[in-house]
C-alpha positions as CSV (number, residue, x, y, z in Angstrom):
1,M,47.1,129.4,10.1
2,S,47.1,131.9,6.6
3,G,49.1,131.2,3.6
4,P,50.3,128.0,2.4
5,V,51.1,125.0,4.5
6,L,54.1,124.3,2.0
7,E,55.7,126.3,-0.5
8,A,58.6,125.6,-3.0
9,V,60.0,128.9,-4.5
10,A,62.2,128.5,-7.2
11,V,63.7,125.1,-5.9
12,S,66.4,123.2,-7.6
13,R,68.1,120.0,-6.6
14,T,70.9,118.7,-8.0
15,Y,73.0,115.2,-6.8
16,R,76.7,114.0,-7.7
17,V,76.6,110.9,-9.0
18,D,79.9,109.4,-9.8
19,G,81.5,112.8,-10.3
20,V,78.5,113.9,-12.6
21,D,76.0,116.3,-11.5
22,V,72.4,115.1,-11.8
23,A,69.7,117.4,-11.9
24,A,66.4,116.2,-10.2
25,L,64.4,119.4,-10.0
26,H,64.8,122.5,-12.0
27,A,63.2,126.0,-10.5
28,V,60.2,124.4,-8.8
29,N,57.9,126.9,-7.7
30,L,54.5,125.1,-6.0
31,S,52.5,126.0,-2.7
32,I,49.8,124.1,-1.1
33,D,47.3,125.5,1.0
34,E,45.4,124.4,3.9
35,G,43.1,121.4,3.4
36,E,44.1,120.7,-0.1
37,F,44.2,117.3,-1.5
38,V,47.0,117.1,-4.2
39,A,48.6,114.5,-6.5
40,I,52.0,115.1,-7.7
41,V,52.3,112.7,-10.8
42,G,55.0,111.6,-13.1
43,P,56.8,108.9,-14.5
44,S,59.8,107.4,-12.4
45,G,62.6,110.0,-12.6
46,S,60.3,112.7,-12.9
47,G,61.5,114.1,-9.5
48,K,58.4,113.5,-7.5
49,S,60.3,111.8,-4.5
50,T,62.6,114.4,-4.5
51,L,60.0,117.2,-4.3
52,M,58.1,115.2,-1.4
53,H,61.6,114.8,0.6
54,L,62.1,118.6,0.2
55,F,58.8,119.5,1.7
56,G,59.2,116.8,4.4
57,C,62.7,118.2,5.4
58,L,64.6,115.3,4.6
59,D,66.5,116.7,2.2
60,H,67.5,120.5,1.3
61,P,67.4,122.1,-2.2
62,T,70.6,123.0,-4.1
63,S,68.8,126.5,-4.5
64,G,65.8,128.1,-3.9
65,F,64.0,127.5,-0.6
66,V,61.1,125.8,1.0
67,R,58.7,127.2,3.6
68,I,56.4,125.2,5.8
69,A,53.8,127.2,7.6
70,G,55.5,130.2,6.2
71,R,58.6,129.4,7.9
72,D,61.6,129.3,5.7
73,V,63.5,125.9,6.7
74,A,67.0,126.8,5.9
75,A,66.6,129.7,8.5
76,L,66.1,127.0,11.4
77,S,68.5,125.0,13.8
78,A,68.4,121.3,13.7
79,G,66.2,121.1,16.8
80,E,63.8,123.9,15.5
81,L,63.4,121.8,12.1
82,A,63.0,118.2,14.0
83,D,60.1,120.2,16.3
84,L,58.4,122.0,13.0
85,R,58.6,118.7,11.4
86,N,57.0,116.7,14.2
87,T,54.0,119.2,14.7
88,H,53.3,120.0,11.1
89,I,53.8,116.9,8.9
90,G,52.6,113.3,9.1
91,F,54.4,111.3,6.6
92,V,53.1,108.3,4.8
93,F,55.5,105.8,2.8
94,Q,55.4,103.0,0.4
95,S,56.6,100.4,2.7
96,F,55.1,101.5,6.0
97,H,58.2,101.7,7.9
98,L,57.0,100.4,11.1
99,L,58.8,98.8,14.0
100,A,58.7,95.0,13.3
101,R,58.9,93.9,17.2
102,T,56.7,96.8,18.3
103,S,52.9,96.7,18.7
104,A,50.7,98.9,16.6
105,R,49.9,101.0,19.3
106,D,53.3,101.7,20.4
107,N,54.2,102.2,16.4
108,V,51.7,105.1,16.5
109,A,52.5,106.4,19.6
110,L,56.5,107.0,18.5
111,P,56.3,110.6,16.9
112,L,54.7,111.5,20.6
113,V,57.9,110.1,22.5
114,Y,59.9,112.6,20.7
115,R,57.5,115.4,21.9
116,R,57.9,114.1,25.4
117,V,54.5,113.3,25.9
118,P,53.5,111.5,29.1
119,R,53.1,107.8,28.3
120,A,49.4,107.6,29.5
121,E,48.4,110.1,27.2
122,R,50.5,108.8,24.1
123,C,48.6,105.5,24.6
124,R,45.5,107.4,24.7
125,R,46.0,109.5,21.5
126,A,47.5,106.3,19.8
127,T,44.4,104.3,20.7
128,A,42.0,107.1,19.2
129,A,44.3,107.7,16.1
130,L,44.0,103.8,15.6
131,T,40.3,103.8,16.1
132,L,39.7,106.8,13.6
133,V,41.3,104.4,10.7
134,G,39.4,101.3,12.2
135,L,42.2,99.4,13.7
136,E,40.7,99.6,17.4
137,H,41.1,95.5,17.6
138,R,44.6,95.4,16.4
139,L,46.0,97.7,19.1
140,G,48.4,94.9,20.3
141,H,49.2,93.3,17.0
142,R,53.1,93.5,15.8
143,P,53.2,94.5,11.9
144,G,54.1,90.6,11.1
145,R,50.3,89.8,12.2
146,L,48.8,92.9,9.9
147,S,47.8,92.7,6.3
148,G,49.6,94.9,3.9
149,G,46.3,97.3,3.9
150,E,46.4,97.4,7.9
151,Q,49.9,98.1,8.1
152,Q,49.4,101.0,5.9
153,R,46.5,102.2,8.2
154,V,49.0,101.9,11.1
155,A,50.8,104.3,9.2
156,I,48.8,106.9,8.3
157,A,47.1,106.7,12.3
158,R,51.1,107.4,13.3
159,A,51.0,110.5,10.8
160,L,48.0,111.8,12.2
161,V,48.5,111.2,15.8
162,T,50.3,114.6,16.3
163,D,47.6,116.4,14.5
164,P,49.4,117.8,11.6
165,C,48.5,120.3,9.0
166,V,49.6,118.1,6.3
167,I,50.2,114.6,5.3
168,L,53.0,113.5,2.8
169,A,51.9,110.2,1.2
170,D,54.8,109.0,-1.3
171,E,53.4,106.1,-3.4
172,P,51.2,104.9,-0.4
173,T,49.3,102.4,-2.4
174,G,52.5,101.0,-4.3
175,D,52.7,97.9,-2.7
176,L,49.1,97.3,-2.1
177,D,46.5,95.4,-4.2
178,G,44.0,97.5,-6.1
179,R,41.1,96.9,-3.6
180,T,43.5,97.7,-0.6
181,G,44.6,100.5,-2.2
182,H,41.3,102.1,-3.1
183,D,40.6,101.4,0.7
184,V,43.7,103.4,1.9
185,M,42.5,106.4,-0.7
186,D,39.0,106.3,0.7
187,L,40.6,106.8,4.3
188,L,42.6,109.8,3.0
189,E,39.8,110.9,1.4
190,H,37.7,111.0,4.3
191,L,40.8,112.7,6.3
192,N,41.2,115.6,4.2
193,A,37.1,115.8,4.0
194,E,36.3,115.5,7.7
195,R,39.6,116.6,9.8
196,G,40.7,119.4,7.1
197,V,43.7,117.8,6.8
198,A,45.7,118.8,3.5
199,V,47.0,115.3,1.9
200,V,49.8,115.8,-0.7
201,L,50.3,112.1,-2.6
202,A,53.2,111.4,-5.3
203,T,51.9,108.8,-7.5
204,H,52.9,107.5,-11.0
205,E,48.9,105.5,-11.0
206,P,46.4,107.7,-13.3
207,E,43.6,106.6,-11.3
208,I,44.9,107.1,-7.9
209,A,45.9,110.6,-9.0
210,G,42.4,111.2,-10.5
211,R,41.3,111.1,-7.0
212,A,42.6,114.0,-5.8
213,H,41.2,117.4,-6.4
214,R,44.4,118.9,-7.7
215,R,47.2,117.3,-9.7
216,V,50.5,118.7,-10.5
217,Q,52.5,117.0,-13.4
218,L,56.1,116.4,-13.4
219,R,58.6,115.8,-16.0
220,D,62.2,115.6,-16.1
221,G,62.3,117.8,-12.7
222,R,60.1,120.4,-14.3
223,I,56.4,121.2,-13.4
224,E,54.8,120.6,-16.9
225,H,51.0,121.1,-15.8
226,D,49.2,122.0,-12.6
227,D,45.5,122.1,-13.2
228,G,45.1,124.3,-9.7
229,A,47.2,127.0,-10.6
230,G,44.6,128.8,-12.5
231,R,42.2,128.7,-10.0
232,K,44.4,129.7,-7.4
233,E,45.3,132.7,-9.7
234,R,41.6,133.7,-10.3
235,A,41.1,133.3,-6.4
236,G,43.8,135.7,-5.9
237,R,42.5,138.4,-8.2
238,E,38.9,138.1,-6.6
239,R,40.7,138.5,-3.1
240,G,42.3,141.5,-4.4
């Protein structure tokens, strides 16, 4: 694949709250290349989660457009959009979003159900993904029998099972203690370095953001600073 895996072009998002328009994002331009590890940082209300939801096709911009793997998501049908999201993007949320009465393996296999992958293959791939995150001994455990860190590892395995080109992680360490949060970051770094999966994480924690290779600072819905923008511009001039 050539070009950015994710791209926001002049993206704005406005919500109507109690009859008043509230602007969450203002004309944001941001592209994420294959294999990047990017932290989107900023205080609460800066627009981090809104931007993550737009990149994940969980919301749509009021103006501007979003591209995934070069495709304008606004031009896709609902079925095409669901398929693109299922094949290109893995989600990791702060609160895990696991099915409480379902085993770790079946939680991980769920995205493959939507792709109509046969059951035996689903089980094989889910087992492989859980093994990759160090949970091969927890295949049959339900979330209630897992620690918070183990639940987040299950969520990461679920994000990986479709072989996405990018993982979107929205405050992935927010509900974890410091040591467990660092373990989760170790895992995301390993997946980025060894498997080449692009990782985009939203966080308000400077220490977590500092482990990314590129930091994009949001404030009041605008990009205040992007420490990777200059490098990308120089690389583009050198290629030209």
